[in-house]
C-alpha positions as CSV (number, residue, x, y, z in Angstrom):
1,M,-61.1,45.5,-55.8
2,N,-57.6,45.0,-57.4
3,D,-55.8,41.7,-57.7
4,S,-53.7,42.4,-54.6
5,D,-56.7,43.1,-52.4
6,S,-58.4,40.0,-53.8
7,R,-55.4,37.8,-53.1
8,G,-55.2,39.3,-49.6
9,L,-58.9,38.5,-48.9
10,M,-58.5,35.0,-50.2
11,K,-55.5,34.4,-48.0
12,S,-57.3,35.8,-45.0
13,Q,-60.3,33.6,-45.7
14,Y,-58.1,30.5,-46.2
15,L,-56.2,31.1,-43.0
16,S,-59.5,31.6,-41.0
17,L,-61.0,28.4,-42.5
18,M,-57.8,26.4,-41.7
19,A,-57.6,27.8,-38.2
20,R,-61.2,26.8,-37.4
21,R,-60.6,23.3,-38.9
22,V,-57.3,22.8,-37.0
23,G,-58.9,24.1,-33.8
24,M,-61.7,21.6,-34.1
25,C,-59.2,18.8,-34.9
26,I,-57.0,19.8,-31.9
27,V,-60.0,19.6,-29.5
28,L,-61.1,16.3,-31.0
29,L,-57.7,14.7,-30.9
30,L,-57.0,16.0,-27.3
31,G,-60.2,14.4,-26.2
32,V,-59.3,11.1,-27.9
33,V,-55.8,11.1,-26.4
34,L,-57.2,11.7,-22.9
35,F,-59.8,8.9,-23.4
36,A,-57.1,6.6,-24.8
37,G,-54.8,7.3,-21.9
38,L,-57.5,6.6,-19.3
39,F,-58.7,3.5,-21.2
40,S,-55.1,2.2,-21.2
41,V,-54.9,2.7,-17.4
42,S,-58.1,0.8,-16.9
43,S,-57.0,-2.0,-19.2
44,Y,-53.6,-2.4,-17.5
45,N,-55.4,-2.9,-14.2
46,G,-58.5,-4.8,-15.1
47,V,-60.9,-2.1,-13.8
48,S,-63.5,-0.1,-15.5
49,L,-63.0,3.4,-16.9
50,L,-65.0,5.0,-14.1
51,E,-63.1,3.1,-11.4
52,S,-59.8,4.2,-12.9
53,Y,-61.0,7.8,-12.8
54,G,-62.2,7.3,-9.2
55,Y,-58.8,5.9,-8.1
56,I,-56.9,8.8,-9.7
57,W,-59.2,11.4,-8.3
58,D,-59.1,9.9,-4.8
59,H,-55.3,9.8,-4.9
60,I,-55.1,13.5,-6.0
61,T,-57.6,14.5,-3.2
62,G,-55.7,12.6,-0.6
63,V,-58.1,9.7,0.0
64,T,-56.4,6.7,1.5
65,Y,-57.2,3.0,1.7
66,P,-56.5,0.3,4.3
67,L,-52.9,-1.0,3.8
68,R,-52.7,-3.9,1.3
69,S,-56.4,-3.9,0.7
70,P,-57.5,-4.5,-2.9
71,E,-58.2,-0.8,-3.3
72,W,-54.8,0.0,-1.9
73,W,-53.1,-2.2,-4.4
74,A,-55.2,-0.9,-7.3
75,D,-54.3,2.7,-6.3
76,Y,-50.6,1.8,-5.9
77,Y,-50.4,0.1,-9.3
78,I,-52.3,2.8,-11.2
79,W,-50.3,5.7,-9.7
80,N,-46.9,4.1,-9.7
81,T,-46.9,1.9,-12.8
82,S,-49.8,2.6,-15.2
83,L,-49.9,6.4,-15.2
84,P,-46.1,6.9,-15.6
85,R,-46.2,4.5,-18.5
86,V,-49.1,6.4,-20.2
87,F,-47.5,9.8,-19.7
88,V,-44.2,8.5,-21.1
89,A,-46.0,7.1,-24.1
90,I,-47.7,10.5,-24.7
91,L,-44.5,12.5,-24.3
92,A,-42.5,10.2,-26.5
93,G,-45.2,10.3,-29.2
94,M,-45.4,14.1,-29.0
95,G,-41.6,14.6,-29.0
96,L,-40.9,12.2,-31.9
97,A,-43.7,13.8,-33.9
98,V,-42.2,17.3,-33.4
99,C,-38.8,16.0,-34.5
100,G,-40.2,14.4,-37.6
101,T,-42.1,17.5,-38.6
102,I,-38.9,19.7,-38.1
103,M,-36.7,17.2,-40.0
104,Q,-39.1,16.9,-43.0
105,A,-39.4,20.7,-43.2
106,I,-35.7,21.6,-43.0
107,M,-34.7,18.7,-45.3
108,N,-37.6,19.3,-47.6
109,N,-37.9,15.5,-47.8
110,P,-41.0,13.4,-46.9
111,L,-38.8,10.5,-45.9
112,A,-36.8,12.4,-43.2
113,D,-37.4,11.3,-39.6
114,P,-35.8,12.0,-36.2
115,Y,-33.2,9.3,-36.8
116,A,-31.9,10.6,-40.2
117,T,-28.7,12.0,-38.6
118,G,-27.6,8.7,-37.0
119,I,-29.0,9.6,-33.6
120,S,-30.5,6.1,-33.1
121,S,-27.3,4.3,-33.9
122,G,-25.3,6.5,-31.5
123,A,-27.9,5.9,-28.7
124,C,-27.7,2.2,-29.4
125,L,-23.9,2.2,-29.1
126,G,-24.1,4.1,-25.7
127,A,-26.8,1.9,-24.3
128,V,-25.3,-1.4,-25.5
129,A,-21.8,-0.4,-24.2
130,A,-23.4,0.2,-20.8
131,I,-25.5,-3.0,-20.8
132,I,-23.0,-5.5,-22.2
133,S,-19.5,-4.1,-21.6
134,G,-20.1,-2.0,-18.5
135,I,-18.5,0.9,-20.3
136,S,-20.0,4.3,-19.2
137,F,-19.4,7.8,-20.2
138,S,-20.2,8.9,-16.7
139,T,-19.8,7.8,-13.1
140,I,-23.5,6.9,-12.9
141,V,-24.3,3.2,-12.7
142,G,-27.4,1.1,-13.1
143,E,-30.5,2.1,-15.1
144,M,-29.6,5.8,-15.1
145,G,-26.1,5.0,-16.3
146,I,-27.7,3.3,-19.3
147,V,-29.9,6.4,-19.9
148,T,-26.9,8.7,-19.6
149,N,-24.8,6.6,-21.9
150,A,-27.6,6.5,-24.5
151,F,-28.1,10.3,-24.3
152,I,-24.5,11.0,-24.8
153,G,-24.1,8.4,-27.5
154,A,-27.1,9.9,-29.3
155,L,-25.5,13.4,-29.3
156,I,-22.1,12.2,-30.7
157,P,-23.3,11.5,-34.3
158,A,-25.5,14.5,-34.3
159,F,-22.7,16.9,-33.4
160,I,-20.3,15.2,-35.8
161,I,-22.7,15.9,-38.6
162,I,-23.2,19.5,-37.5
163,A,-19.5,20.1,-37.2
164,V,-18.8,18.5,-40.6
165,A,-21.7,20.2,-42.3
166,R,-20.6,23.6,-41.3
167,R,-17.4,23.1,-43.2
168,I,-18.6,21.3,-46.4
169,G,-22.2,22.7,-46.6
170,S,-25.5,21.9,-44.9
171,S,-27.7,20.9,-47.9
172,P,-30.3,18.3,-47.1
173,A,-28.6,15.7,-49.4
174,T,-25.3,16.3,-47.6
175,L,-26.9,15.9,-44.1
176,I,-28.7,12.7,-45.1
177,L,-25.6,11.1,-46.7
178,L,-23.5,12.0,-43.6
179,G,-26.2,10.5,-41.3
180,T,-26.3,7.3,-43.4
181,A,-22.5,6.9,-43.2
182,I,-22.3,7.5,-39.5
183,S,-25.3,5.2,-38.9
184,Y,-23.5,2.3,-40.6
185,F,-20.3,3.0,-38.6
186,F,-22.0,3.1,-35.2
187,N,-24.2,0.0,-36.1
188,A,-21.0,-1.9,-36.9
189,L,-19.6,-1.0,-33.5
190,V,-22.9,-2.1,-31.8
191,T,-22.7,-5.5,-33.7
192,L,-19.1,-5.9,-32.7
193,I,-19.9,-5.5,-29.0
194,M,-23.0,-7.8,-29.2
195,V,-21.4,-10.7,-31.0
196,S,-19.0,-11.2,-28.0
197,S,-21.6,-10.9,-25.3
198,D,-23.3,-13.5,-23.1
199,P,-27.0,-14.4,-23.9
200,A,-28.5,-12.6,-20.9
201,A,-26.8,-9.3,-21.6
202,L,-27.6,-9.7,-25.3
203,Q,-31.3,-10.1,-24.7
204,D,-31.3,-6.9,-22.5
205,A,-29.5,-5.0,-25.2
206,Y,-31.8,-6.2,-27.9
207,L,-34.9,-5.3,-26.0
208,W,-33.6,-1.8,-25.4
209,Q,-32.9,-1.4,-29.2
210,V,-36.4,-2.2,-30.3
211,G,-38.0,0.3,-27.8
212,S,-40.0,-0.5,-24.7
213,L,-42.1,1.4,-22.1
214,S,-41.6,-1.3,-19.4
215,G,-40.5,-0.1,-16.0
216,M,-41.3,3.6,-16.6
217,S,-41.6,5.7,-13.5
218,W,-42.3,9.3,-12.5
219,E,-38.6,10.0,-12.4
220,D,-38.4,9.4,-16.1
221,L,-40.8,12.2,-17.0
222,P,-39.1,15.5,-16.1
223,V,-36.3,15.4,-18.7
224,M,-38.6,14.2,-21.5
225,A,-41.4,16.8,-20.5
226,V,-39.0,19.8,-20.4
227,A,-37.3,18.8,-23.7
228,T,-40.7,18.2,-25.5
229,V,-42.3,21.5,-24.3
230,L,-39.3,23.6,-25.1
231,S,-38.8,22.0,-28.5
232,A,-42.5,22.3,-29.4
233,A,-42.4,26.0,-28.4
234,F,-39.3,26.6,-30.5
235,S,-40.8,24.8,-33.5
236,L,-44.0,26.8,-33.3
237,S,-42.0,30.0,-33.1
238,V,-40.0,29.2,-36.3
239,A,-42.9,27.6,-38.2
240,R,-42.9,30.5,-40.8
241,Q,-39.3,30.0,-41.5
242,M,-39.8,26.2,-41.9
243,N,-42.6,27.0,-44.4
244,V,-40.3,29.3,-46.4
245,L,-37.8,26.4,-46.8
246,S,-40.3,24.6,-48.9
247,V,-39.4,26.9,-51.8
248,G,-35.8,25.7,-51.7
249,D,-32.6,27.1,-50.3
250,K,-32.2,29.8,-52.9
251,G,-35.7,31.0,-52.5
252,A,-35.4,31.0,-48.8
253,R,-32.2,33.0,-48.9
254,S,-33.8,35.5,-51.2
255,L,-36.5,36.0,-48.5
256,G,-33.9,36.8,-45.9
257,I,-33.3,33.5,-44.1
258,D,-29.8,32.3,-43.3
259,V,-30.6,28.8,-44.4
260,G,-27.4,27.1,-43.1
261,K,-27.6,28.7,-39.7
262,F,-31.3,28.0,-39.3
263,R,-30.9,24.4,-40.4
264,M,-28.1,23.9,-37.9
265,I,-30.1,25.4,-35.0
266,C,-33.0,23.1,-35.9
267,L,-30.7,20.1,-36.0
268,V,-29.4,20.9,-32.5
269,V,-33.0,21.1,-31.2
270,V,-34.0,17.8,-32.9
271,S,-30.8,16.1,-31.7
272,L,-31.4,17.1,-28.0
273,L,-35.1,16.2,-28.0
274,T,-34.6,12.8,-29.8
275,A,-31.7,12.0,-27.5
276,A,-33.8,12.8,-24.4
277,I,-36.5,10.5,-25.6
278,V,-34.6,7.5,-27.0
279,S,-32.3,7.4,-23.9
280,Y,-35.4,6.4,-21.8
281,V,-37.6,4.4,-24.2
282,G,-35.1,3.1,-26.8
283,I,-35.6,3.3,-30.6
284,I,-39.2,3.6,-31.6
285,G,-39.7,4.1,-35.3
286,F,-42.4,5.4,-37.6
287,V,-43.9,7.9,-35.1
288,G,-41.9,10.9,-36.4
289,L,-42.3,9.7,-40.0
290,V,-46.0,8.8,-40.1
291,A,-47.7,11.4,-37.8
292,P,-46.9,14.5,-39.8
293,H,-48.0,12.8,-43.1
294,I,-51.4,11.9,-41.5
295,V,-51.9,15.4,-40.4
296,R,-51.0,17.0,-43.7
297,I,-53.9,15.2,-45.4
298,V,-56.3,17.1,-43.2
299,A,-54.5,20.4,-42.3
300,G,-52.2,21.0,-45.4
301,S,-48.6,21.8,-45.0
302,D,-48.5,25.0,-42.9
303,N,-46.2,23.9,-40.0
304,K,-48.0,26.1,-37.5
305,F,-51.0,23.8,-38.0
306,V,-49.0,20.6,-38.6
307,I,-46.9,20.8,-35.4
308,P,-49.7,20.7,-32.7
309,L,-51.8,18.2,-34.6
310,S,-48.7,16.0,-35.2
311,M,-47.9,16.0,-31.5
312,L,-51.4,14.8,-30.6
313,T,-51.4,12.2,-33.4
314,G,-48.0,10.9,-32.3
315,A,-49.2,10.6,-28.7
316,L,-52.3,8.7,-29.9
317,L,-50.3,6.3,-32.1
318,M,-48.0,5.6,-29.1
319,L,-50.9,4.9,-26.8
320,I,-52.5,2.5,-29.3
321,A,-49.2,0.7,-29.9
322,D,-48.6,0.4,-26.1
323,Y,-52.1,-0.9,-25.5
324,M,-51.7,-3.5,-28.3
325,A,-48.2,-4.5,-26.9
326,L,-49.8,-5.4,-23.6
327,S,-52.9,-7.0,-25.1
328,V,-51.3,-9.3,-27.7
329,T,-50.2,-11.8,-25.1
330,V,-50.4,-12.2,-21.3
331,T,-47.2,-14.2,-21.1
332,A,-44.7,-11.4,-22.1
333,D,-44.6,-7.7,-22.5
334,I,-43.9,-7.2,-26.2
335,P,-41.7,-4.2,-26.9
336,V,-43.8,-1.2,-28.0
337,G,-41.3,-0.5,-30.8
338,V,-42.2,-3.8,-32.5
339,I,-46.0,-3.0,-32.5
340,M,-45.3,0.6,-33.6
341,S,-43.4,-0.7,-36.7
342,M,-46.3,-3.1,-37.4
343,I,-48.8,-0.2,-37.2
344,G,-46.6,2.5,-38.8
345,S,-45.4,0.7,-41.9
346,P,-48.9,-0.2,-43.3
347,I,-50.1,3.3,-42.6
348,F,-47.2,4.8,-44.4
349,F,-47.7,2.3,-47.3
350,L,-51.4,3.1,-47.6
351,L,-50.8,6.9,-47.5
352,I,-48.6,6.5,-50.6
353,V,-50.6,3.9,-52.5
354,F,-54.1,5.2,-51.9
355,N,-53.4,8.9,-52.3
356,R,-55.7,9.6,-55.2
357,R,-54.2,13.0,-55.9
358,G,-50.9,11.4,-56.7
359,Y,-47.7,10.6,-54.8
360,G,-46.1,14.0,-55.3
361,R,-49.0,16.1,-54.2
362,L,-49.2,14.3,-50.9
363,Y,-45.9,15.8,-50.0
364,R,-46.2,19.2,-51.7
365,W,-45.2,21.9,-49.3
366,H,-47.8,24.6,-49.8
367,S,-47.1,28.2,-48.8
368,P,-49.5,29.4,-46.0
369,A,-50.6,32.0,-48.5
370,S,-51.7,29.4,-51.0
371,P,-55.2,28.0,-50.5
């Protein structure tokens, strides 16, 4: 057997081993996410796990209860409050994890996250303008007006960066610097609006900024679900190209990838998905940053494995954070973004400090062909 055949056999064995390992992890994580979601539903309502399952099953099969009976109220609250909140947490965690994985791959930077292009600051400006000043980019008013404002506001910095980068170059350093500059500008506008607002409106604006799952309903799901599914499908379809970017822009070009065009397409996808999420739940940090790093410890850096595992890990992190947000106190609903930061920052710190193989190797982007 010559060297070429030997390398081919090693690659095949490595991919087979990783596929089995990732498949087992996906099944395990999926089970944990489903259990965590059902556990959250039962915890929100003070009923047991089996009772929650029974109420959900009865609702699906058309079982009804006497009006305003304890069972009727339990079914109403589970179906109209608890389940939408759980599904939004799962979708937000999955979507932010996908965005984080894509950003870290196309930037070749372990510190890149979904908000690196200033999307969060743009969303904040749109939402705060609607909440405090009543200024809207659309004719929609009320809660959906805030969502619409936040969505449009999130897209403004993203497309500014894309337009400018097409003229001056789309290197990772350029994109991150542009995102930093735009973030400072939009944050200044947000501060300018907030310093002149009344206390009640200021509180609403602040709670939106830190991220919350309060008041979620079934109507909030379709946009997030469609955006997450389509973006996940796109990212899986271009996982090989994202892997190739790990060798650097010159190496990727030599392998036939139009790096600038590919990076811009990925930025558009990330911008749309991130905007679709933050416009409903606000700014929730660390999910897109931490979830891919946790996965790479187990599954390596092949993005076709990292993407699905990161989605499930992000969903689990969001469910844990939301459960903790409701369990810390009974007198107030602590924003989930606060709890997520308290969870995510120590995890990220520990991933760096206690990585025995060294800081650099934690973030080394291995080629799928390299065992």
